[in-house]
C-alpha positions in Angstrom: 131.8 58.5 137.3 132.3 56.1 134.5 134.2 58.8 132.5 137.3 58.6 134.8 137.6 54.7 133.9 138.1 55.4 130.1 141.5 55.7 128.5 143.1 59.1 128.3 143.1 59.2 124.6 139.1 58.9 124.7 138.9 61.9 127.0 141.2 63.9 124.7 139.0 62.8 121.7 135.9 63.8 123.5 137.3 67.4 124.2 138.3 67.7 120.6 135.0 66.8 119.4 133.2 69.0 121.9 135.5 71.9 120.8 135.9 71.5 117.1 133.2 69.3 116.1 133.2 66.0 114.1 134.7 67.7 111.0 138.3 66.8 111.2 139.5 69.4 108.8 138.6 72.0 111.7 140.9 70.2 114.1 144.5 71.6 114.5 146.8 69.5 112.5 148.9 68.0 115.4 145.7 67.1 117.3 144.3 65.5 114.1 147.5 63.5 113.5 147.5 62.3 117.1 144.1 61.3 117.3 143.8 59.6 113.9 145.5 56.4 115.3 143.1 56.3 118.1 140.1 56.6 116.0 141.5 54.0 113.5 142.2 51.3 116.3 139.5 51.9 118.9 135.8 51.1 118.4 134.7 53.4 121.2 136.7 56.2 119.5 134.8 55.4 116.4 131.5 55.5 118.1 132.3 58.8 119.8 133.3 60.4 116.3 129.9 58.8 114.8 127.8 60.4 117.6 129.5 63.8 117.1 128.8 63.6 113.4 125.1 62.7 114.0 125.0 65.7 116.4 126.6 68.1 113.7 124.0 66.8 111.2 121.1 67.6 113.7 122.6 71.1 114.2 122.7 71.5 110.4 119.0 70.8 110.2 118.1 73.4 112.6 116.0 76.1 111.1 118.0 79.4 110.4 116.5 82.6 111.9 116.3 85.5 109.5 117.2 89.0 110.6 113.6 90.3 110.4 112.3 87.6 112.8 115.2 88.6 115.2 114.3 92.3 114.9 110.6 91.4 115.7 111.6 89.4 118.7 114.0 92.2 120.0 111.0 94.8 119.5 108.6 92.5 121.5 110.9 92.0 124.3 111.6 95.9 124.6 108.0 96.6 124.3 107.2 94.1 127.3 109.9 95.5 129.3 108.6 99.1 128.9 105.2 97.8 130.2 106.7 96.1 133.3 106.6 98.1 136.5 109.8 99.6 137.7 111.4 99.3 141.2 112.8 102.7 142.4 115.9 102.4 144.5 115.7 104.2 147.8 119.4 104.9 148.1 121.8 106.5 145.6 123.4 104.0 143.0 126.9 104.6 144.5 127.2 104.2 148.3 129.2 107.1 150.0 132.6 105.8 151.2 132.4 105.7 155.0 134.8 107.7 157.2 136.2 104.4 158.5 137.2 103.1 155.2 139.1 106.1 154.3 141.4 105.9 157.4 142.2 102.2 157.1 145.7 103.2 155.8 146.2 105.6 158.5 145.2 103.2 161.2 147.4 100.5 159.8 150.4 103.0 159.7 149.9 103.8 163.2 149.8 100.3 164.3 153.0 99.5 162.5 154.7 102.5 164.0 153.7 101.4 167.5 154.8 98.0 166.8 158.3 99.2 165.7 158.7 101.6 168.7 157.6 98.8 171.1 160.3 96.5 169.8 163.0 99.2 169.8 161.9 100.2 173.3 162.0 96.6 174.5 165.5 96.2 173.1 167.0 99.4 174.5 168.7 99.6 177.8 167.5 103.0 178.4 163.9 101.9 179.0 165.0 99.2 181.2 167.2 101.3 183.2 164.3 103.9 183.7 161.9 101.1 184.6 164.3 99.7 187.2 164.9 103.1 188.8 161.0 103.5 188.9 160.5 99.8 190.3 163.1 100.4 193.0 161.1 103.1 194.4 157.8 101.3 194.2 159.4 98.1 195.5 158.6 95.8 192.4 161.3 93.9 191.0 160.1 92.9 187.4 162.0 92.4 184.3 160.3 93.7 181.1 162.2 92.0 178.5 165.0 89.7 178.3 167.9 91.3 176.6 171.7 90.9 176.6 173.8 93.6 177.8 174.9 94.5 174.5 172.9 97.4 173.1 172.2 95.8 169.6 169.3 97.3 167.9 168.7 94.5 165.3 169.7 91.2 166.3 170.0 88.4 163.9 167.8 86.2 166.1 165.0 88.8 165.8 165.0 88.7 162.1 
């Protein structure tokens, strides 16, 4: 939480130290130039740089592993893995594609087509006239869709 209270320059310096280390020759030139004034004028920035230098020295003192030790370690891991019991999968590695997954596109196309047909049928006067002729015989006076008398297929209000 206290990191948010520090000046922005210190955050940028900490990011540079985490990315490039304390050796300023590894920093990009514009960043080195920008942060040099901050390091010269701020004691907290100098402390961050000194801590990063100490950490780099600690990393330099770490023992180096030779290739023979790494190969020996790799061989021991492979041997131990070969002795471990294995679990056998009861189903194939690739699951078969179900029938429903194959027809998602077909179902979506059918739904879209029925939507378009429904909108067109609702906007046409032919369906309304057929419905009205049927409703007169049954005795029900219902209005299916409110449309104006002009037979406009694509009205601006619908878009």
